[in-house]
N, C-alpha and C positions, 0 to 999 in steps of 0.2 A: 790556658796553661797559666800557672803563676808566673810572675816576673822573678827568676830566681837571684837577680842581682840585689834586690833591694832588702836590706837587713837579713841578709843570708850567713849565718855565721860559720857555715860548713864548707863554703866555697874554698875550694884549693884541694892542696894535697897533703896528707898526714901519714906518718910513720907509726907502725905499730910499736908500742912499749911493752905491754903486757894483756895476758888473757886469764881472767879469773872466772872460776866456777863458783855460785852460790846455790846451796841446796837450802830447800824449805825448811829442814831441820836445824840450820845456822851452821851447818859444816861449810867450810870455805876450803877450796883448792886454788891456791895462788899461782900453781904452774899448770894450769889446765891444758895448756898447749905446749908444754914444755917449758924450760928455763928462759929461754931468750927467743921468744918466736919473732919471725921477722914478716914484715908485710907493709902494703901501702892500701890507702883508700883515698879515692879523688871524687870529689863532687863539682861537678861542673856548672857553668852559668847557663847551659842549655838545658839542665835538669837530668843530666846522665851522672850515672855513678858507676865506679869499677873498684873493686876490692879483690886484694890476692893476699893470702899469708900462708906461712908454712913453719913447721917447727924447724929450729936451727940446727938441730943435730941429725939430719936426713942423711940415712946411709946412701953412699953412691952406687948405682947400679952396675953389676957386670954385663959383659957381653956388648953388642953393638947397640948402644942406646943413645946414640947421637940425636935422633929425633923420633917423635911418636908420629910423623908424618909418613913414614915408610914401614915396611913389613919387618924391617930389621929390630924393630924393638921388641918383637915376638922372641928374639933369642935371650932376652932377659928373662928368667926364671918367673913364672906368674907369683910367687910369694913376693919377690922383690917388687913387682909392679904394684901388686896389692898394697905393700908397706909405703911406697911412694904415694899412691893415691890417698891413703889414710893420714897423711901427714901434711897434706895440701889442700888449700880450699880457695875458690875464686868464683865470682860472679859479677855480672854487670848487668845495666838496664837503666831505669829511670827512677826518679826519686820524688816524693811529695814532702812537704814540710807543714806541720800543724801544731804551732807552739813549740814545746820540747820535744817532739815527737818527729822521727822522720820515717817514711815507709819506703822501703827499697822494693821496687816491682821488677822482678828477677825475668830477664830475656835470655841470657845464657849463663849455664853455670857447670863447674865441675861434678856436681852432684845433679844429676839431669832431673831428679824429682822436684828440685827447686824452680826449674823453669815454668814461669806462668803464676807464681806464688808471689804474695806481698808479705815482707819480712818487716815487721814493726820494730822500731828501736827508739828507747828514749834516750835523749843526749843531756849531757851537763858540761857546759864549758868553765874551764878554769885557766885563765890566761891563755898560753899556746897550747893547752892540751884539752882534748875533748874525751869525754868517756860515753861510750855506747852500750846500752844496756838491753839485753832481750828480755822478754817476759817470761815468766814461769809456763811451762808447757803442761807439767803434771807434777804431782808430788814427788815422784821419783827421779826426775829430770830436773837438772839446774838450769838456772838462769846464768848469763855470760855477761860479763863486764869487760870490754875491751877499750883499752886506753891508747890514745893515738896523739902523737905530737906533731904539731904543724911543720911543714917543710917549708922553710923561707928561701 
């Protein structure tokens, strides 16, 4: 295992500033996850990562939605639960560094299909901000740029 303390620019907690989608044809969507998405990403010295983000304008749920740990959540209409799920993303696991590339090894995720996957991100530092960029998946799907600001 790498020593994550030596020259690791990612260590710490970062607050989400923006998410932008960039398509292979040059089209750019500067509000790919809403106007002011909210979220945090944390890289630990032990090699763990946790990321959570959501659209800032999420609709409140009706019914008894105090906890998803009880059956009461089922009193909320399925359409509302679907909307809540589609406006929220989180995962956690470990990470490895290779130059300006970080690989997130997903161990738990709000999208179950990501568990066991490795998500590659290129990163660029600019003072107290970091930009993480996903690779292109295909011609019709964009790559994403997420800008984060270090939490002091």
